[in-house]
Steps between C-alpha positions, in 0.01 A plus 500: 500500500574828671612781262657834616647770297709784637635811324816694619587847357238457233123526464329216334148483372229246525577371156858407590378331820247288319747418217754376756235302690376346169846397402610355832168311550621239251802403714331229699458326167883441494543417874176434690650559853511878465299674763624864475617735226665837567561758228717794585539785242773763555558815290838671472606852395569399151145396435572129499288256703633198690272214586554224748264207509521277811300173487483318835403133514450232765810387709641848488604486132550853358543582129614847403530680167626850438479704184561861391336664201370838402132389506317310786321281256817393327658421838202270589514347149869411537503402874197259498659258239821494705303400807310238301833346392612483863169328617512255216858412590420430862185308417705287264757430769242402752337272243836331428567447866171305544574262221667174602836416329496224261780248567 
């Protein structure tokens, strides 16, 4: 899985980078077709941090989560479970589609 992190209007340290990578590394556990994860951090004038996590999977499936908090760690902690819910939902739908209907 390819991981990229980008920061706009904010400087992020190695600790935030490794924390984001550690949290998003668990995403293939919920949907094994993920091949790329992008994390975009954006700072604003008020000191808030916005995060956007984009998970790309096979067959051009894209999952996007956005979150704004005052701390980048909190943003990551809130955004990753949202993305996990999306992945679990699509995995469940695909699993149901494969099951034959019982007449």
